[in-house]
N, CA, C and O atoms as CSV, one atom per row, in Angstrom:
chain,resi,resn,atom,element,x,y,z
A,1,MET,N,N,0.825,-1.196,0.000
A,1,MET,CA,C,0.000,0.000,0.000
A,1,MET,C,C,0.867,1.257,0.000
A,1,MET,O,O,0.412,2.331,-0.395
A,2,GLU,N,N,2.104,1.120,0.440
A,2,GLU,CA,C,2.974,2.298,0.473
A,2,GLU,C,C,3.105,2.923,-0.912
A,2,GLU,O,O,3.054,4.144,-1.059
A,3,ARG,N,N,3.274,2.074,-1.927
A,3,ARG,CA,C,3.388,2.575,-3.300
A,3,ARG,C,C,2.093,3.268,-3.726
A,3,ARG,O,O,2.129,4.297,-4.399
A,4,VAL,N,N,0.959,2.706,-3.336
A,4,VAL,CA,C,-0.339,3.309,-3.661
A,4,VAL,C,C,-0.451,4.686,-3.028
A,4,VAL,O,O,-0.811,5.655,-3.696
A,5,VAL,N,N,-0.146,4.772,-1.749
A,5,VAL,CA,C,-0.251,6.044,-1.026
A,5,VAL,C,C,0.627,7.100,-1.686
A,5,VAL,O,O,0.226,8.257,-1.817
A,6,GLU,N,N,1.806,6.702,-2.093
A,6,GLU,CA,C,2.768,7.654,-2.656
A,6,GLU,C,C,2.500,8.021,-4.114
A,6,GLU,O,O,2.877,9.109,-4.549
A,7,THR,N,N,1.853,7.132,-4.880
A,7,THR,CA,C,1.794,7.379,-6.329
A,7,THR,C,C,0.403,7.402,-6.950
A,7,THR,O,O,0.253,7.900,-8.066
A,8,SER,N,N,-0.609,6.890,-6.282
A,8,SER,CA,C,-1.936,6.852,-6.905
A,8,SER,C,C,-2.635,8.201,-6.752
A,8,SER,O,O,-2.772,8.705,-5.637
A,9,PRO,N,N,-3.073,8.780,-7.853
A,9,PRO,CA,C,-3.805,10.051,-7.753
A,9,PRO,C,C,-5.196,9.861,-7.140
A,9,PRO,O,O,-5.846,10.841,-6.779
A,10,TYR,N,N,-5.654,8.626,-7.020
A,10,TYR,CA,C,-6.998,8.343,-6.516
A,10,TYR,C,C,-7.031,7.989,-5.030
A,10,TYR,O,O,-8.108,7.840,-4.452
A,11,TYR,N,N,-5.868,7.855,-4.415
A,11,TYR,CA,C,-5.825,7.441,-3.018
A,11,TYR,C,C,-6.610,8.374,-2.088
A,11,TYR,O,O,-7.399,7.881,-1.282
A,12,PRO,N,N,-6.429,9.684,-2.162
A,12,PRO,CA,C,-7.202,10.562,-1.251
A,12,PRO,C,C,-8.721,10.393,-1.402
A,12,PRO,O,O,-9.445,10.433,-0.406
A,13,ALA,N,N,-9.199,10.210,-2.605
A,13,ALA,CA,C,-10.643,10.018,-2.821
A,13,ALA,C,C,-11.101,8.692,-2.218
A,13,ALA,O,O,-12.206,8.603,-1.682
A,14,TRP,N,N,-10.262,7.664,-2.304
A,14,TRP,CA,C,-10.631,6.372,-1.715
A,14,TRP,C,C,-10.736,6.481,-0.198
A,14,TRP,O,O,-11.666,5.946,0.404
A,15,VAL,N,N,-9.780,7.177,0.420
A,15,VAL,CA,C,-9.823,7.360,1.873
A,15,VAL,C,C,-11.114,8.073,2.264
A,15,VAL,O,O,-11.783,7.674,3.217
A,16,LYS,N,N,-11.456,9.111,1.538
A,16,LYS,CA,C,-12.684,9.865,1.828
A,16,LYS,C,C,-13.919,8.983,1.652
A,16,LYS,O,O,-14.819,9.001,2.492
A,17,SER,N,N,-13.966,8.223,0.580
A,17,SER,CA,C,-15.130,7.363,0.332
A,17,SER,C,C,-15.221,6.242,1.372
A,17,SER,O,O,-16.313,5.793,1.719
A,18,THR,N,N,-14.072,5.801,1.857
A,18,THR,CA,C,-14.058,4.747,2.868
A,18,THR,C,C,-14.665,5.238,4.179
A,18,THR,O,O,-15.352,4.486,4.871
A,19,GLN,N,N,-14.414,6.474,4.509
A,19,GLN,CA,C,-15.004,7.046,5.720
A,19,GLN,C,C,-16.530,7.040,5.625
A,19,GLN,O,O,-17.214,6.701,6.591
A,20,ALA,N,N,-17.060,7.413,4.464
A,20,ALA,CA,C,-18.518,7.392,4.261
A,20,ALA,C,C,-19.043,5.957,4.266
A,20,ALA,O,O,-20.107,5.680,4.819
A,21,ASP,N,N,-18.289,5.049,3.648
A,21,ASP,CA,C,-18.689,3.637,3.628
A,21,ASP,C,C,-18.781,3.070,5.044
A,21,ASP,O,O,-19.692,2.300,5.348
A,22,LEU,N,N,-17.854,3.444,5.896
A,22,LEU,CA,C,-17.842,2.926,7.262
A,22,LEU,C,C,-19.101,3.352,8.017
A,22,LEU,O,O,-19.693,2.549,8.738
A,23,LEU,N,N,-19.505,4.588,7.858
A,23,LEU,CA,C,-20.733,5.056,8.511
A,23,LEU,C,C,-21.948,4.274,8.003
A,23,LEU,O,O,-22.806,3.867,8.786
A,24,LYS,N,N,-22.010,4.071,6.687
A,24,LYS,CA,C,-23.122,3.307,6.105
A,24,LYS,C,C,-23.074,1.847,6.562
A,24,LYS,O,O,-24.114,1.244,6.826
A,25,ALA,N,N,-21.875,1.285,6.655
A,25,ALA,CA,C,-21.725,-0.115,7.076
A,25,ALA,C,C,-22.205,-0.294,8.517
A,25,ALA,O,O,-22.867,-1.283,8.833
A,26,LYS,N,N,-21.878,0.645,9.376
A,26,LYS,CA,C,-22.337,0.557,10.767
A,26,LYS,C,C,-23.853,0.558,10.834
A,26,LYS,O,O,-24.444,-0.202,11.602
A,27,LYS,N,N,-24.486,1.408,10.032
A,27,LYS,CA,C,-25.955,1.455,9.997
A,27,LYS,C,C,-26.515,0.145,9.445
A,27,LYS,O,O,-27.515,-0.369,9.948
A,28,ALA,N,N,-25.869,-0.393,8.410
A,28,ALA,CA,C,-26.323,-1.661,7.832
A,28,ALA,C,C,-26.233,-2.790,8.851
A,28,ALA,O,O,-27.127,-3.633,8.925
A,29,ILE,N,N,-25.168,-2.811,9.629
A,29,ILE,CA,C,-25.010,-3.849,10.658
A,29,ILE,C,C,-26.096,-3.706,11.715
A,29,ILE,O,O,-26.707,-4.697,12.116
A,30,GLN,N,N,-26.338,-2.487,12.164
A,30,GLN,CA,C,-27.381,-2.257,13.173
A,30,GLN,C,C,-28.756,-2.669,12.657
A,30,GLN,O,O,-29.587,-3.165,13.418
A,31,ALA,N,N,-28.990,-2.463,11.366
A,31,ALA,CA,C,-30.285,-2.790,10.763
A,31,ALA,C,C,-30.350,-4.232,10.263
A,31,ALA,O,O,-31.370,-4.651,9.715
A,32,HIS,N,N,-29.273,-4.993,10.447
A,32,HIS,CA,C,-29.191,-6.375,9.929
A,32,HIS,C,C,-29.454,-6.403,8.419
A,32,HIS,O,O,-30.139,-7.293,7.914
A,33,ASP,N,N,-28.902,-5.420,7.714
A,33,ASP,CA,C,-29.105,-5.273,6.274
A,33,ASP,C,C,-27.897,-5.855,5.533
A,33,ASP,O,O,-26.946,-5.144,5.208
A,34,LEU,N,N,-27.958,-7.160,5.275
A,34,LEU,CA,C,-26.845,-7.844,4.622
A,34,LEU,C,C,-26.637,-7.355,3.192
A,34,LEU,O,O,-25.506,-7.320,2.706
A,35,ILE,N,N,-27.702,-6.983,2.527
A,35,ILE,CA,C,-27.572,-6.517,1.141
A,35,ILE,C,C,-26.741,-5.235,1.091
A,35,ILE,O,O,-25.781,-5.145,0.326
A,36,LEU,N,N,-27.108,-4.250,1.905
A,36,LEU,CA,C,-26.341,-3.000,1.906
A,36,LEU,C,C,-24.908,-3.239,2.361
A,36,LEU,O,O,-23.973,-2.708,1.762
A,37,LEU,N,N,-24.727,-4.021,3.400
A,37,LEU,CA,C,-23.382,-4.305,3.893
A,37,LEU,C,C,-22.546,-4.995,2.809
A,37,LEU,O,O,-21.385,-4.645,2.596
A,38,GLY,N,N,-23.141,-5.970,2.131
A,38,GLY,CA,C,-22.426,-6.676,1.067
A,38,GLY,C,C,-22.075,-5.780,-0.099
A,38,GLY,O,O,-20.969,-5.857,-0.635
A,39,GLU,N,N,-23.003,-4.934,-0.494
A,39,GLU,CA,C,-22.723,-4.000,-1.598
A,39,GLU,C,C,-21.592,-3.046,-1.232
A,39,GLU,O,O,-20.723,-2.759,-2.056
A,40,LEU,N,N,-21.606,-2.558,0.000
A,40,LEU,CA,C,-20.534,-1.670,0.456
A,40,LEU,C,C,-19.189,-2.396,0.478
A,40,LEU,O,O,-18.179,-1.850,0.034
A,41,ALA,N,N,-19.178,-3.614,0.991
A,41,ALA,CA,C,-17.934,-4.379,1.079
A,41,ALA,C,C,-17.345,-4.645,-0.302
A,41,ALA,O,O,-16.147,-4.463,-0.520
A,42,GLU,N,N,-18.190,-5.074,-1.228
A,42,GLU,CA,C,-17.717,-5.341,-2.592
A,42,GLU,C,C,-17.169,-4.083,-3.238
A,42,GLU,O,O,-16.064,-4.078,-3.781
A,43,SER,N,N,-17.947,-3.028,-3.173
A,43,SER,CA,C,-17.561,-1.778,-3.821
A,43,SER,C,C,-16.248,-1.244,-3.253
A,43,SER,O,O,-15.360,-0.838,-4.003
A,44,ASN,N,N,-16.130,-1.247,-1.938
A,44,ASN,CA,C,-14.926,-0.717,-1.319
A,44,ASN,C,C,-13.712,-1.573,-1.668
A,44,ASN,O,O,-12.640,-1.042,-1.957
A,45,ALA,N,N,-13.874,-2.883,-1.643
A,45,ALA,CA,C,-12.753,-3.774,-1.973
A,45,ALA,C,C,-12.300,-3.565,-3.419
A,45,ALA,O,O,-11.101,-3.537,-3.696
A,46,LEU,N,N,-13.239,-3.420,-4.323
A,46,LEU,CA,C,-12.873,-3.209,-5.727
A,46,LEU,C,C,-12.179,-1.862,-5.922
A,46,LEU,O,O,-11.232,-1.751,-6.701
A,47,ARG,N,N,-12.656,-0.839,-5.211
A,47,ARG,CA,C,-11.996,0.473,-5.314
A,47,ARG,C,C,-10.584,0.405,-4.743
A,47,ARG,O,O,-9.668,1.016,-5.292
A,48,MET,N,N,-10.396,-0.330,-3.648
A,48,MET,CA,C,-9.060,-0.474,-3.080
A,48,MET,C,C,-8.129,-1.160,-4.090
A,48,MET,O,O,-6.994,-0.726,-4.285
A,49,HIS,N,N,-8.607,-2.213,-4.719
A,49,HIS,CA,C,-7.759,-2.915,-5.687
A,49,HIS,C,C,-7.539,-2.091,-6.950
A,49,HIS,O,O,-6.511,-2.244,-7.610
A,50,ALA,N,N,-8.474,-1.230,-7.295
A,50,ALA,CA,C,-8.271,-0.337,-8.443
A,50,ALA,C,C,-7.121,0.629,-8.175
A,50,ALA,O,O,-6.419,1.039,-9.100
A,51,LEU,N,N,-6.933,0.988,-6.915
A,51,LEU,CA,C,-5.801,1.855,-6.573
A,51,LEU,C,C,-4.480,1.223,-6.996
A,51,LEU,O,O,-3.569,1.915,-7.451
A,52,ASN,N,N,-4.384,-0.094,-6.842
A,52,ASN,CA,C,-3.147,-0.781,-7.222
A,52,ASN,C,C,-2.840,-0.585,-8.700
A,52,ASN,O,O,-1.682,-0.446,-9.093
A,53,LEU,N,N,-3.878,-0.577,-9.501
A,53,LEU,CA,C,-3.682,-0.395,-10.945
A,53,LEU,C,C,-3.355,1.049,-11.302
A,53,LEU,O,O,-2.829,1.323,-12.381
A,54,SER,N,N,-3.669,1.973,-10.395
A,54,SER,CA,C,-3.376,3.385,-10.655
A,54,SER,C,C,-2.049,3.811,-10.047
A,54,SER,O,O,-1.621,4.950,-10.236
A,55,ALA,N,N,-1.394,2.918,-9.322
A,55,ALA,CA,C,-0.085,3.223,-8.744
A,55,ALA,C,C,0.970,3.206,-9.846
A,55,ALA,O,O,0.729,2.700,-10.942
A,56,ARG,N,N,2.120,3.753,-9.550
A,56,ARG,CA,C,3.225,3.745,-10.499
A,56,ARG,C,C,4.421,3.081,-9.863
A,56,ARG,O,O,4.928,3.608,-8.873
A,57,PRO,N,N,4.909,1.960,-10.363
A,57,PRO,CA,C,4.299,1.167,-11.426
A,57,PRO,C,C,3.069,0.421,-10.895
A,57,PRO,O,O,2.977,0.108,-9.708
A,58,PRO,N,N,2.137,0.147,-11.797
A,58,PRO,CA,C,0.910,-0.539,-11.389
A,58,PRO,C,C,1.181,-1.993,-11.006
A,58,PRO,O,O,2.159,-2.598,-11.447
A,59,PHE,N,N,0.294,-2.533,-10.179
A,59,PHE,CA,C,0.405,-3.937,-9.783
A,59,PHE,C,C,-0.982,-4.451,-9.429
A,59,PHE,O,O,-1.922,-3.672,-9.267
A,60,SER,N,N,-1.100,-5.754,-9.312
A,60,SER,CA,C,-2.368,-6.365,-8.938
A,60,SER,C,C,-2.108,-7.569,-8.050
A,60,SER,O,O,-1.172,-8.333,-8.286
A,61,TYR,N,N,-2.944,-7.735,-7.025
A,61,TYR,CA,C,-2.870,-8.914,-6.173
A,61,TYR,C,C,-3.748,-10.047,-6.710
A,61,TYR,O,O,-3.587,-11.202,-6.314
A,62,PHE,N,N,-4.671,-9.715,-7.606
A,62,PHE,CA,C,-5.596,-10.726,-8.101
A,62,PHE,C,C,-4.853,-11.858,-8.795
A,62,PHE,O,O,-3.901,-11.639,-9.544
A,63,GLU,N,N,-5.306,-13.047,-8.531
A,63,GLU,CA,C,-4.873,-14.240,-9.250
A,63,GLU,C,C,-6.062,-14.665,-10.116
A,63,GLU,O,O,-7.189,-14.251,-9.843
A,64,PRO,N,N,-5.842,-15.475,-11.148
A,64,PRO,CA,C,-6.975,-15.908,-11.968
A,64,PRO,C,C,-8.108,-16.510,-11.132
A,64,PRO,O,O,-9.282,-16.276,-11.423
A,65,GLN,N,N,-7.767,-17.277,-10.104
A,65,GLN,CA,C,-8.824,-17.904,-9.300
A,65,GLN,C,C,-9.554,-16.900,-8.415
A,65,GLN,O,O,-10.675,-17.167,-7.981
A,66,SER,N,N,-8.938,-15.747,-8.139
A,66,SER,CA,C,-9.652,-14.687,-7.417
A,66,SER,C,C,-10.862,-14.257,-8.241
A,66,SER,O,O,-11.971,-14.118,-7.724
A,67,LEU,N,N,-10.624,-14.052,-9.520
A,67,LEU,CA,C,-11.700,-13.613,-10.418
A,67,LEU,C,C,-12.754,-14.704,-10.594
A,67,LEU,O,O,-13.944,-14.406,-10.694
A,68,VAL,N,N,-12.328,-15.953,-10.632
A,68,VAL,CA,C,-13.277,-17.067,-10.739
A,68,VAL,C,C,-14.214,-17.060,-9.532
A,68,VAL,O,O,-15.429,-17.182,-9.685
A,69,ALA,N,N,-13.651,-16.919,-8.338
A,69,ALA,CA,C,-14.476,-16.899,-7.123
A,69,ALA,C,C,-15.441,-15.718,-7.138
A,69,ALA,O,O,-16.610,-15.866,-6.782
A,70,MET,N,N,-14.964,-14.563,-7.542
A,70,MET,CA,C,-15.815,-13.371,-7.594
A,70,MET,C,C,-16.986,-13.582,-8.551
A,70,MET,O,O,-18.120,-13.214,-8.242
A,71,ARG,N,N,-16.713,-14.168,-9.699
A,71,ARG,CA,C,-17.776,-14.408,-10.692
A,71,ARG,C,C,-18.775,-15.441,-10.179
A,71,ARG,O,O,-19.973,-15.317,-10.434
A,72,LEU,N,N,-18.304,-16.449,-9.467
A,72,LEU,CA,C,-19.220,-17.449,-8.910
A,72,LEU,C,C,-20.177,-16.802,-7.908
A,72,LEU,O,O,-21.364,-17.128,-7.884
A,73,VAL,N,N,-19.671,-15.902,-7.095
A,73,VAL,CA,C,-20.530,-15.199,-6.135
A,73,VAL,C,C,-21.560,-14.354,-6.886
A,73,VAL,O,O,-22.737,-14.340,-6.524
A,74,GLU,N,N,-21.127,-13.663,-7.915
A,74,GLU,CA,C,-22.069,-12.861,-8.709
A,74,GLU,C,C,-23.133,-13.749,-9.350
A,74,GLU,O,O,-24.307,-13.384,-9.400
A,75,LYS,N,N,-22.716,-14.911,-9.837
A,75,LYS,CA,C,-23.657,-15.852,-10.453
A,75,LYS,C,C,-24.669,-16.372,-9.431
A,75,LYS,O,O,-25.853,-16.509,-9.740
A,76,LEU,N,N,-24.203,-16.659,-8.218
A,76,LEU,CA,C,-25.111,-17.092,-7.157
A,76,LEU,C,C,-26.163,-16.022,-6.884
A,76,LEU,O,O,-27.332,-16.339,-6.660
A,77,ARG,N,N,-25.756,-14.772,-6.901
A,77,ARG,CA,C,-26.729,-13.688,-6.667
A,77,ARG,C,C,-27.804,-13.652,-7.736
A,77,ARG,O,O,-28.960,-13.353,-7.439
A,78,THR,N,N,-27.442,-13.951,-8.977
A,78,THR,CA,C,-28.460,-13.969,-10.037
A,78,THR,C,C,-29.464,-15.088,-9.822
A,78,THR,O,O,-30.562,-15.062,-10.377
A,79,ARG,N,N,-29.076,-16.090,-8.997
A,79,ARG,CA,C,-29.976,-17.199,-8.656
A,79,ARG,C,C,-30.752,-16.924,-7.367
A,79,ARG,O,O,-31.461,-17.796,-6.865
A,80,GLY,N,N,-30.613,-15.710,-6.836
A,80,GLY,CA,C,-31.364,-15.336,-5.646
A,80,GLY,C,C,-30.681,-15.623,-4.328
A,80,GLY,O,O,-31.294,-15.477,-3.271
A,81,ILE,N,N,-29.411,-16.032,-4.369
A,81,ILE,CA,C,-28.663,-16.288,-3.141
A,81,ILE,C,C,-28.012,-14.970,-2.708
A,81,ILE,O,O,-27.270,-14.359,-3.477
A,82,CYS,N,N,-28.286,-14.544,-1.500
A,82,CYS,CA,C,-27.751,-13.286,-0.979
A,82,CYS,C,C,-26.319,-13.508,-0.506
A,82,CYS,O,O,-26.091,-13.975,0.610
A,83,CYS,N,N,-25.362,-13.172,-1.356
A,83,CYS,CA,C,-23.957,-13.318,-0.992
A,83,CYS,C,C,-23.133,-12.259,-1.719
A,83,CYS,O,O,-23.472,-11.826,-2.821
A,84,TYR,N,N,-22.069,-11.866,-1.087
A,84,TYR,CA,C,-21.207,-10.803,-1.610
A,84,TYR,C,C,-19.765,-11.169,-1.302
A,84,TYR,O,O,-19.486,-11.869,-0.329
A,85,TYR,N,N,-18.855,-10.693,-2.137
A,85,TYR,CA,C,-17.449,-10.963,-1.890
A,85,TYR,C,C,-16.755,-9.695,-1.390
A,85,TYR,O,O,-17.204,-8.573,-1.625
A,86,THR,N,N,-15.673,-9.917,-0.711
A,86,THR,CA,C,-14.769,-8.847,-0.346
A,86,THR,C,C,-13.367,-9.426,-0.373
A,86,THR,O,O,-13.188,-10.643,-0.398
A,87,LEU,N,N,-12.393,-8.565,-0.368
A,87,LEU,CA,C,-10.995,-8.993,-0.445
A,87,LEU,C,C,-10.160,-8.103,0.452
A,87,LEU,O,O,-10.482,-6.932,0.658
A,88,ASP,N,N,-9.085,-8.665,0.984
A,88,ASP,CA,C,-8.126,-7.837,1.680
A,88,ASP,C,C,-7.074,-7.408,0.649
A,88,ASP,O,O,-7.284,-7.557,-0.554
A,89,ALA,N,N,-5.968,-6.889,1.116
A,89,ALA,CA,C,-4.898,-6.517,0.189
A,89,ALA,C,C,-4.137,-7.791,-0.182
A,89,ALA,O,O,-3.012,-8.013,0.265
A,90,GLY,N,N,-4.762,-8.600,-0.989
A,90,GLY,CA,C,-4.205,-9.871,-1.417
A,90,GLY,C,C,-5.180,-10.552,-2.353
A,90,GLY,O,O,-6.185,-9.950,-2.733
A,91,PRO,N,N,-4.913,-11.796,-2.736
A,91,PRO,CA,C,-5.750,-12.487,-3.720
A,91,PRO,C,C,-6.930,-13.244,-3.127
A,91,PRO,O,O,-7.743,-13.791,-3.872
A,92,ASN,N,N,-7.042,-13.288,-1.804
A,92,ASN,CA,C,-8.042,-14.137,-1.168
A,92,ASN,C,C,-9.420,-13.494,-1.138
A,92,ASN,O,O,-9.582,-12.349,-0.715
A,93,VAL,N,N,-10.398,-14.245,-1.590
A,93,VAL,CA,C,-11.783,-13.778,-1.643
A,93,VAL,C,C,-12.515,-14.280,-0.411
A,93,VAL,O,O,-12.400,-15.449,-0.041
A,94,LYS,N,N,-13.263,-13.394,0.216
A,94,LYS,CA,C,-14.112,-13.755,1.349
A,94,LYS,C,C,-15.551,-13.570,0.915
A,94,LYS,O,O,-15.865,-12.600,0.224
A,95,VAL,N,N,-16.425,-14.467,1.300
A,95,VAL,CA,C,-17.836,-14.395,0.905
A,95,VAL,C,C,-18.671,-14.080,2.136
A,95,VAL,O,O,-18.629,-14.807,3.128
A,96,LEU,N,N,-19.424,-13.000,2.066
A,96,LEU,CA,C,-20.347,-12.622,3.131
A,96,LEU,C,C,-21.716,-13.170,2.783
A,96,LEU,O,O,-22.204,-12.976,1.670
A,97,CYS,N,N,-22.338,-13.856,3.735
A,97,CYS,CA,C,-23.648,-14.444,3.465
A,97,CYS,C,C,-24.370,-14.741,4.770
A,97,CYS,O,O,-23.773,-14.725,5.847
A,98,ALA,N,N,-25.640,-15.007,4.657
A,98,ALA,CA,C,-26.413,-15.486,5.801
A,98,ALA,C,C,-26.090,-16.973,5.991
A,98,ALA,O,O,-25.819,-17.687,5.025
A,99,HIS,N,N,-26.122,-17.423,7.234
A,99,HIS,CA,C,-25.795,-18.826,7.530
A,99,HIS,C,C,-26.659,-19.786,6.722
A,99,HIS,O,O,-26.179,-20.834,6.290
A,100,LYS,N,N,-27.932,-19.439,6.512
A,100,LYS,CA,C,-28.848,-20.333,5.803
A,100,LYS,C,C,-28.409,-20.601,4.366
A,100,LYS,O,O,-28.816,-21.603,3.779
A,101,ASP,N,N,-27.587,-19.725,3.789
A,101,ASP,CA,C,-27.136,-19.887,2.406
A,101,ASP,C,C,-25.732,-20.471,2.300
A,101,ASP,O,O,-25.239,-20.706,1.197
A,102,SER,N,N,-25.087,-20.704,3.439
A,102,SER,CA,C,-23.681,-21.111,3.399
A,102,SER,C,C,-23.451,-22.448,2.697
A,102,SER,O,O,-22.433,-22.617,2.026
A,103,GLN,N,N,-24.367,-23.393,2.836
A,103,GLN,CA,C,-24.157,-24.712,2.230
A,103,GLN,C,C,-24.183,-24.654,0.706
A,103,GLN,O,O,-23.323,-25.246,0.054
A,104,ILE,N,N,-25.144,-23.955,0.136
A,104,ILE,CA,C,-25.212,-23.855,-1.338
A,104,ILE,C,C,-24.015,-23.076,-1.879
A,104,ILE,O,O,-23.513,-23.378,-2.961
A,105,ILE,N,N,-23.569,-22.095,-1.142
A,105,ILE,CA,C,-22.389,-21.326,-1.558
A,105,ILE,C,C,-21.158,-22.222,-1.516
A,105,ILE,O,O,-20.355,-22.230,-2.449
A,106,LYS,N,N,-21.016,-22.967,-0.443
A,106,LYS,CA,C,-19.877,-23.886,-0.308
A,106,LYS,C,C,-19.890,-24.925,-1.430
A,106,LYS,O,O,-18.853,-25.197,-2.036
A,107,GLU,N,N,-21.045,-25.497,-1.703
A,107,GLU,CA,C,-21.143,-26.496,-2.778
A,107,GLU,C,C,-20.772,-25.890,-4.127
A,107,GLU,O,O,-20.093,-26.528,-4.932
A,108,THR,N,N,-21.210,-24.678,-4.371
A,108,THR,CA,C,-20.891,-24.014,-5.640
A,108,THR,C,C,-19.391,-23.769,-5.754
A,108,THR,O,O,-18.794,-24.025,-6.799
A,109,LEU,N,N,-18.786,-23.276,-4.686
A,109,LEU,CA,C,-17.349,-23.022,-4.711
A,109,LEU,C,C,-16.554,-24.317,-4.824
A,109,LEU,O,O,-15.505,-24.347,-5.468
A,110,GLN,N,N,-17.057,-25.412,-4.188
A,110,GLN,CA,C,-16.362,-26.699,-4.276
A,110,GLN,C,C,-16.419,-27.300,-5.677
A,110,GLN,O,O,-15.666,-28.224,-5.985
A,111,SER,N,N,-17.301,-26.787,-6.522
A,111,SER,CA,C,-17.331,-27.276,-7.901
A,111,SER,C,C,-16.116,-26.794,-8.682
A,111,SER,O,O,-15.822,-27.313,-9.759
A,112,VAL,N,N,-15.416,-25.813,-8.149
A,112,VAL,CA,C,-14.244,-25.249,-8.816
A,112,VAL,C,C,-12.981,-25.340,-7.958
A,112,VAL,O,O,-11.880,-25.529,-8.475
A,113,PHE,N,N,-13.153,-25.204,-6.654
A,113,PHE,CA,C,-12.012,-25.160,-5.740
A,113,PHE,C,C,-11.928,-26.427,-4.901
A,113,PHE,O,O,-12.945,-27.032,-4.564
A,114,ALA,N,N,-10.704,-26.818,-4.569
A,114,ALA,CA,C,-10.489,-27.983,-3.711
A,114,ALA,C,C,-10.932,-27.646,-2.287
A,114,ALA,O,O,-10.864,-26.489,-1.871
A,115,PRO,N,N,-11.385,-28.650,-1.545
A,115,PRO,CA,C,-11.833,-28.397,-0.168
A,115,PRO,C,C,-10.790,-27.685,0.702
A,115,PRO,O,O,-11.150,-26.883,1.563
A,116,ASP,N,N,-9.504,-27.972,0.484
A,116,ASP,CA,C,-8.481,-27.324,1.298
A,116,ASP,C,C,-8.239,-25.861,0.905
A,116,ASP,O,O,-7.460,-25.163,1.555
A,117,GLN,N,N,-8.907,-25.401,-0.156
A,117,GLN,CA,C,-8.827,-23.999,-0.550
A,117,GLN,C,C,-9.956,-23.175,0.068
A,117,GLN,O,O,-9.984,-21.954,-0.080
A,118,LEU,N,N,-10.878,-23.832,0.754
A,118,LEU,CA,C,-12.037,-23.150,1.313
A,118,LEU,C,C,-12.008,-23.232,2.834
A,118,LEU,O,O,-11.745,-24.287,3.410
A,119,ILE,N,N,-12.278,-22.113,3.463
A,119,ILE,CA,C,-12.351,-22.058,4.921
A,119,ILE,C,C,-13.677,-21.409,5.287
A,119,ILE,O,O,-13.997,-20.322,4.807
A,120,GLU,N,N,-14.450,-22.080,6.141
A,120,GLU,CA,C,-15.702,-21.510,6.622
A,120,GLU,C,C,-15.440,-20.800,7.941
A,120,GLU,O,O,-14.766,-21.328,8.825
A,121,ALA,N,N,-15.978,-19.608,8.058
A,121,ALA,CA,C,-15.860,-18.848,9.305
A,121,ALA,C,C,-17.242,-18.318,9.663
A,121,ALA,O,O,-18.033,-17.961,8.789
A,122,PHE,N,N,-17.513,-18.274,10.937
A,122,PHE,CA,C,-18.817,-17.823,11.423
A,122,PHE,C,C,-18.616,-16.766,12.491
A,122,PHE,O,O,-17.534,-16.677,13.071
A,123,PRO,N,N,-19.636,-15.964,12.762
A,123,PRO,CA,C,-19.501,-14.952,13.814
A,123,PRO,C,C,-19.197,-15.608,15.158
A,123,PRO,O,O,-19.664,-16.707,15.458
A,124,GLY,N,N,-18.413,-14.912,15.940
A,124,GLY,CA,C,-18.073,-15.384,17.276
A,124,GLY,C,C,-19.109,-14.923,18.288
A,124,GLY,O,O,-20.159,-14.393,17.924
A,125,PRO,N,N,-18.805,-15.131,19.550
A,125,PRO,CA,C,-19.769,-14.812,20.610
A,125,PRO,C,C,-19.925,-13.313,20.859
A,125,PRO,O,O,-20.844,-12.910,21.572
A,126,GLY,N,N,-19.076,-12.496,20.304
A,126,GLY,CA,C,-19.171,-11.052,20.531
A,126,GLY,C,C,-18.083,-10.571,21.470
A,126,GLY,O,O,-17.244,-11.346,21.929
A,127,VAL,N,N,-18.112,-9.312,21.738
A,127,VAL,CA,C,-17.097,-8.673,22.557
A,127,VAL,C,C,-17.303,-9.045,24.020
A,127,VAL,O,O,-18.430,-9.093,24.510
A,128,GLN,N,N,-16.214,-9.303,24.694
A,128,GLN,CA,C,-16.261,-9.591,26.125
A,128,GLN,C,C,-15.210,-8.746,26.826
A,128,GLN,O,O,-14.092,-8.610,26.329
A,129,LEU,N,N,-15.555,-8.184,27.966
A,129,LEU,CA,C,-14.631,-7.409,28.757
A,129,LEU,C,C,-13.841,-8.349,29.647
A,129,LEU,O,O,-14.413,-9.157,30.379
A,130,ILE,N,N,-12.523,-8.237,29.580
A,130,ILE,CA,C,-11.643,-9.059,30.409
A,130,ILE,C,C,-10.963,-8.119,31.393
A,130,ILE,O,O,-10.282,-7.173,30.994
A,131,ASN,N,N,-11.151,-8.385,32.672
A,131,ASN,CA,C,-10.503,-7.563,33.706
A,131,ASN,C,C,-9.099,-8.063,33.933
A,131,ASN,O,O,-8.881,-9.223,34.285
A,132,GLU,N,N,-8.152,-7.173,33.726
A,132,GLU,CA,C,-6.750,-7.530,33.976
A,132,GLU,C,C,-6.400,-7.131,35.391
A,132,GLU,O,O,-6.839,-6.085,35.870
A,133,LYS,N,N,-5.623,-7.942,36.058
A,133,LYS,CA,C,-5.207,-7.635,37.443
A,133,LYS,C,C,-3.834,-7.057,37.495
A,133,LYS,O,O,-3.337,-6.746,38.577
């Protein structure tokens, strides 16, 4: 990201848009609005990766299978499955979905990816205060 910060003319706009996205994401979480949260996550992740292409010299973290996973998620949505992808600063795709849809999503991804390429993660118990002595 250092190269992006130093050379991308779009970096300041991304930072500004991310601040607005965070406020919207918090509201989406409070409202249990997975659609809005997913749309925000996808859009922000794609804008972040677009910065890499606008850096000098340009670069990309995407691997061919990153794009395959992204397209599979988009295809699932056309079938009425509520799921969205996001990415960190790397090639790994994460799929946001409701638990009720996780099995069909997993089966779809397993049609292309080996089981050891897929990791299922679920929400934890939430924040807990730990008193230190």
